[in-house]
C-alpha positions in Angstrom: -38.6 -78.9 -68.0 -39.3 -77.3 -64.7 -40.8 -73.8 -64.4 -38.5 -71.2 -62.9 -40.0 -68.3 -61.0 -38.4 -65.0 -62.1 -37.7 -62.9 -59.1 -36.7 -59.3 -59.1 -35.3 -56.6 -56.7 -38.8 -56.3 -55.1 -38.5 -59.8 -53.9 -35.3 -59.4 -51.8 -36.1 -59.6 -48.2 -34.6 -57.0 -45.8 -34.8 -56.3 -42.1 -35.5 -52.6 -42.6 -39.2 -52.7 -41.7 -38.5 -54.7 -38.5 -36.6 -52.0 -36.6 -38.1 -51.0 -33.2 -38.9 -47.3 -33.4 -37.7 -46.7 -29.8 -34.2 -48.1 -30.5 -33.5 -45.2 -32.9 -32.0 -42.5 -30.7 -33.3 -39.5 -32.4 -36.8 -40.7 -32.5 -36.6 -41.6 -28.8 -35.4 -38.1 -28.0 -38.1 -36.5 -30.1 -40.8 -38.5 -28.2 -39.3 -37.4 -25.0 -39.3 -33.8 -26.1 -43.0 -34.0 -27.3 -44.0 -35.5 -23.9 -42.2 -32.7 -22.1 -43.9 -30.1 -24.2 -47.3 -31.7 -23.6 -46.6 -31.9 -19.9 -45.7 -28.2 -19.8 -48.8 -27.2 -21.8 -51.1 -29.3 -19.5 -49.6 -27.7 -16.5 -50.3 -24.2 -17.9 -53.9 -25.3 -18.6 -54.2 -26.5 -15.0 -53.0 -23.4 -13.4 -55.2 -21.4 -15.7 -58.2 -23.4 -14.7 -57.4 -23.1 -11.0 -57.0 -19.4 -11.3 -60.5 -19.2 -12.9 -62.0 -21.2 -10.1 -60.4 -19.0 -7.5 -61.7 -15.9 -9.3 -65.2 -17.4 -9.3 -64.9 -18.3 -5.6 -63.8 -14.7 -4.8 -66.6 -13.3 -6.8 -69.1 -15.5 -4.7 -67.6 -14.0 -1.5 -67.9 -10.5 -3.0 -71.5 -11.1 -3.9 -72.4 -12.4 -0.5 -70.7 -9.5 1.3 -72.5 -7.0 -0.9 -75.8 -8.8 -0.2 -75.1 -8.6 3.5 -74.3 -4.9 3.2 -77.5 -4.2 1.4 -79.6 -6.1 4.0 -77.9 -4.1 6.8 -78.6 -0.8 5.1 -82.2 -1.7 4.6 -82.5 -2.7 8.3 -80.9 0.6 9.3 -83.5 2.5 7.3 -86.2 0.7 9.1 -87.5 -1.3 6.1 -89.2 -4.5 7.1 -87.1 -7.5 6.9 -88.1 -9.9 4.2 -86.9 -13.4 4.0 -84.6 -13.7 1.0 -83.8 -17.1 -0.4 -80.2 -18.2 -0.2 -79.2 -20.0 -3.4 -76.1 -22.1 -3.3 -76.1 -23.7 -6.7 -78.7 -23.1 -9.5 -80.8 -26.1 -10.0 -81.4 -27.6 -13.4 -84.8 -26.8 -14.9 -87.3 -29.7 -14.6 -87.8 -31.7 -17.7 -91.2 -31.1 -19.2 -91.2 -33.9 -21.8 -90.4 -37.6 -21.4 -89.9 -38.4 -25.0 -88.3 -37.0 -28.2 -89.1 -33.5 -29.4 -92.6 -33.3 -30.8 -94.2 -30.5 -32.8 -98.0 -30.2 -32.9 -99.8 -28.3 -35.7 
């Protein structure tokens, strides 16, 4: 007598797991809407960042104008002109150690 393998409902093969996600219309529209929302959000972030950069540039100009005005007022009062350093970009502090952090007791 040959052995028969008992099969149940779990053994029935279907094609339900093989469906391409992009072929289902509502999922495709959902992906499109998510992409559009992200694009809008990134655009807002970009404009906000550009505005911040413009505000910083404007403040640099205001600082330089105020500096020049102070120098002019000092010269008008007859104060000796001192050479003031012009700093464009703050430099990084030099590194004092070459290795990992060490504590000496």
